[in-house]
N, C-alpha and C positions, 0 to 999 in steps of 0.2 A: 863556776854554779853551785849554788849548796841545793843537796838532795835530800830532801826529808825523810821522815821514815815511813810515813802514809805513801809517799812515790815507791820505796821502794819495796813494800806489800803489797802495790797496785800491781807494780810490774811482773810480780814476782809469781800472785796470783793468776794475772791475766798468761802468764808464761803456760804455767801448768794447767789451764784450765782450754789453751789451744794442743799443750802437747796428751791431757786426755782425752779431748773430741775426735782428733787424727788416730790416736789409738782405738778407742770406741769404734770409733769408723771401720777401719781395718777389722776388728773383730766382728760385727757385725755382716760384714763379707765377707768373711770365712764361714760365720754360722750359717749364709743364707747360700754360700755357693756363689752370687752373685758380684760382679763386679757394680751394676748398676743397679743400688737399693732403691735411692729415689732420683726422679729425675734430674733434680740437680745435680747429682754427682755426672753428669754425660748426658747434655739436654740434645746433642746430635742422634747419638744412639738412643737413647729411650726412645724418640720420637719416631725412630725406625725401629726400632724394636714393637712398639704398639702397632706399628700396620704391619709388620708379616704375624704377627698373633691374631690378627682381622684373620688374616689371608689361612693363616692354618684352621681359624673357628670353620668360615667356611668352607674349607676343606674336606674338614670332619663331617660336616650337615650335608654335605656333598653323597661324602663314604655311608653316613648312615643310610641318606634316602635311597642309594645302590643294593643296600642289605634287602630294604622295603621291598624293592623294585626285583630281585634275585627272587627272594621268597614268594612273593605273586608270578611271575612267570613261572619257575619252576614248580609251582601246584599246578596252575592251568596246565603246563608242557606234561605233568604228570595223569590229569586229566585226559588231554587230547590223547594219550596212548593207551588208557583206554577205551576213550572213545573207539580209535581206527582199530580195535582189537575187536568191538563188540559189530564192527562193519564188515571185516574179515568174517565175522563169524556167519552171519548175517547173509549174506554173499553164500558162505558155504550151504547153510540151509538153503536156500533158492537153488543152487547146480542139484541138490539131493530132490527137492522138490520137483525140479523137470521133470524128473524121469517118469516115464508112461507105464513103468513098473509100480507104481505105486498107487493105492486105494484112498478113497473120499476121506475115510480114518487114519490114514497114512500123512495125508496132506493137513492135516487138521492138528494134526500132533505137530507137526513143524509151525503151522501158523503159531501154536503155541508157546514153542520155540523163540519165532519171530517175534510174538509180544512180549516174553521177557527180556528180549532186547531192546525192542522200543521202549519200554518202561524201565529199564538200564540210560538208558540214552539221555531221555529224560533228565533222569534223575544225574546223570552227570552235565548234563546242558545246564543245571540249577545247581551245581556245587559250588561252597563256598572256602574261604580262605581260613577259614579255623576260629578266626574274628565275627562271623558273622554277616563277610559281607560277599558278596555272592562276585564270582570271578569274569565270566562273559556277561554282566549288564552296563557295558560300561561305565559313564558316571551315576548310572539310578543303579547303585549296586547294594540298597536297603531292602530289597524284595525278587523274587524268584523273576529274574526274565523272561522266564517262559511259559506259559500258564493254558493249560486247558483249554479245549473249544469244544463246543457239540454244533454238531448240523452235517446234513449229504456233502458229500464231495469236500467236505472239510480236513485237515491231517491229525485235526486233534489237539495239536500244540500250537500256539500263537507265540509271536516275541512280543512281549511290551516292557523289554526295557530300552534302555538311552541307547543310539543308533550313532553315536560320538565313540570314540576310542580312548579308555581311559588314559593319560599322558602324564608321566613324573621326570622334573628336570635332577638326571645325575649325575650334572658336572654343566659348569659356566657357560658351557655352548652348545650343550646335548638334552634335546627333551625327546626323552624316549617312551613309547607304548610299553605300558607294563602289564595291560590285560585287551585281548583284543574282544569286540562285541560280541555275542552267542549269533547274531543275523548274520553275517559273514563267514560263522564257524558252521554251524548246521543249518544252514536257510541259503547256502552261495555254494558258486562255484570256482573252478580255477579259470582264469584268465583266456587257456589254451584249451579250454574242451570241448571238444567236436561239438558232430550232431547228435541228436536224440530223436527216436523214430517215437510216435506213440498213434496207437490202434486200437480205441474198445469200443465194444458193442453198449449201445445205449437206445434206452428206445423215445430217448426225449426226441433226435432227430439235429442234427447240425446242429452243430454252438460256434460261437465265430474264432480261430485261432487266439486274438485279443483275449480271451478269458483262462486265463492262467492255468486252469485246473478244467477247463472244460473236455468234455468227449467230442468224437467224432464219431462218424455213422460207420459201423463196421459191420452187417449184417451177413457179408460171406465168410471165404475159408482163407482166405488172403494171412500171410504172414511172411512177416520179414524173418529170415534167416540169417542174412548176414548183412552188418553195417548197421548205420549208415558209416562211410567210411571218405575219410578224405583223402580228391584226388589230383585236384587243382585249387588249391586257394589262390590263384592270379585271377581265378573268372570271376565275368565281373559280378556275378550274382552271387560268391561266395560269402558267407556270411549272413544273409537272410533267410528266414523263414520259408520251409516250399508244403506246399499240399499238392499231394496227387489225389487224381478223383478218377474214376471208373465207370464205364459207361458201355456201349455197344454199337459195331457199325450194322451196316443196312445189312450184313446179312446173320447178327446179334452174336456176332462172334466179339469175346473182349478187348476192347482200348484202354488207356489210360491218358492222359495230359495231367500235365505240371504247373504250376504257379510260383512266381516266387511275392510273398506278401512283401509289399514294402512298407515303408514308415507312417506314409499316411492311410495304409490300411488297403489300398488299390493290390490289384492281382497283374502280374504282368504274365503273359501267357509261352513256357520256354518248352514246352514242348504239347504237342495237339494229337487227341486221337493215332496213339500209337497204337500199334497191333502190339497185345499180351503175351508171353511167354509165362507158364510158369518154370520157375527154377531157374530165370532168366536175370544177369544182373544188368540196371538201369544205370544211366550215368547223365545228370543233370547241373548243371551250378558249381561248377566243385564239387560236387558228393558224388558218390553210388549207395546202393541197398542191391542186394537180392530180394527176390519174392517169391514165393508161391503158393500155392492152393487156388480156388477157382471165386473170383470177385462178383458180387451184385453190381447191377447197374446203382449209382448213386454212390456206390461206396468211398468211403476215402480213408487216405492216410498224412500225418502230418511230419513232419521233419524239422526239427527248431534246435540253433546254435543252442548249447546246454546253458548261456551264460547269457542267453537270452530272457527278457522280461516277459512274453508269455510261456515260456521251459518250468517246468516246475525244477526249482532246486530246493525245495525242501528234503531233509533226510528222512523228517518222522513223515511227510506224504508218501515218497514212496517204501516206505516199511507198511504203513499202513494202507494201503492199495494191494501189497505181497496179502497181510497178513487177510483184507477181504478176499482178495481173489482165492485164496486158499483155506477158505473155511467155506467158499460155496460148492453147492454138489454139482458135478461134472456129469453131464448126460451120456461124452464119452462122443458127440456131434462132429463133423467137420469144424462147423460155426465154432463151436466151443473151444476145443483141442487149440485152434486158430487164436482163438482171444486170450484162452490160458498161455500160449507161448509167446505172444504180441506183449501181453503186461509182463512176463516173468523177463522176458528181453531188455524192456522198458528199465523196468524196477533195476536189475542189473550194472544197464551202461549207467543210470541215474546214481546207484551205490557206488561206482566204480569214479564217477565225477566227485560225489561226496566224500570218498576215501581221501579223493586227490587233495582234496580242500583244506581235508583235514592235517594232511601231508605237509602240506604247502604250508600251512599257518602254524604247525609245531615245528619245521626245518627254520621257519621265522623267528621262531620264540626261540630258538638252539641258538639262530647266531645273534639274537641278540643278548641271551645270558654268555655267550662266548666276547661280547664287545665289555659284558660291565667285567670279565676279567680282566679284558687287554685295560681299561679307563681305570682300572684297581691298580694296577700296576703302576700305569703313568701315575697316577695319586698318591702311591707310594712313595715315587720317585722325587716328586712335587713334597711332598711331606719330610720326606729326609734332606732336601735344602733346603725349608723352611728353618729346619731342626739345628738344621749348622752355621744359616745365617745368624740365628737367634739368638745362637751358643757362642757365635766371633761378636756380637753386639756387645750382652748382657754379663757372657760368663767369667765366671772366675778362673784366673791364674793363679792355681795356689801353689804353686812353687815362691807365684812372685810376692803372694800374698800372704806367706807364711814369713818370706822375709824381709818384709814392710812390717809385717806385724812385730817384728821382733826385734827393728829399727825404731817402731814408735815404741815399744814398753823400753829400752835404752833412752830413747829421749825423755818420754817422763820422768824417770828415774831420777836423771840430771837435773830436770828441771826441779824436783822435788827436794834433791840434796843441795840444789842451788838457793834455794829458798832456807832449808837447814840454814847453814850457812850465811847466810844473809841478813836473816833476821836476829841470827848468836851478837852481829857487830857492836859493841858499843863504847863511848870513850871511856867510860866509867872502867873500863878490864883493864887501861892503861893507867889510872891514877893509882 
């Protein structure tokens, strides 16, 4: 077979181009540090690498979301820490104010300090995260969640935020609450809170127990000195509101009756016209309370579960009641002293419940912060696995690549030398 000069040149050039292509490919791998530079280098590994890269990107997005969630929870937890300190300070002031040795001026001074705490709590309830987003407004985080109100019997503050709780996905299978709404924090109590008694003087007369901020008639000097306390949670009436009403028997001696308030507003009699003794502890419906003083015919006393819809759960209302009480002039009568003691005892019990609620929410936030740390650790391990898998798929073995690089370089040089030798062949050299 005759081999033409053109054939020899074509084959030599093709061989050199092939060797140069292989040489450049190894050079690209060494320069990039990747074994798979183009999908065509290893289609299967390239396809798997795309999936792993996408999983890495999603995991990183969740990691960024956890940073945002951690910042929000940490700031909210810090605010609740301050709120808890403020409520504790208010309780301390009320203990001081309950002393009989204080004058009206002294009590007004305490009221002034309480008003400062009241304003502080409003500011904390309307705290922001530093970016203009309100922490306790739910999804309505572009405006203050608590607004000022006015009117007789009002707490001075109304929640106008969203009742929902803002949530954020921190992992593929975990949707976490990153901000509790202010209504559950500052106007709620824990589910395990006990009973709260309320007896206030009011000229308006009786008001239904269904009215949350309603007053009950108490024109005598009856005061509750101990309780209400839980004695029998298994009682059939436990958990219902109770109403005590005082009257007189045929001899004019004081008696009292107790009724349980049903959900439909009807009353179920538990005690009827039992003789009243000052300082005696009475039990009914699974609770007990100690009363002292002299009642007036028609006086009433209400006991409600702290988490009942008719009970006051608003920390701002509790503080405002205490401030209004301390700013009043005390005439020193038995009736006024009973009213003072009852209101102080009621407010202190309500503040105890509010503090427990704040601490419960704060503990929940702490638990969520701990969970974020756990999820971060799991995510870090997952990212390490992804990195290892991706490295196994596309990363370069430099020892093997350098050896291949040297081999391809020798091959290219051999092809070039062969071409030089072939193109120099000619019959004219032998003539």
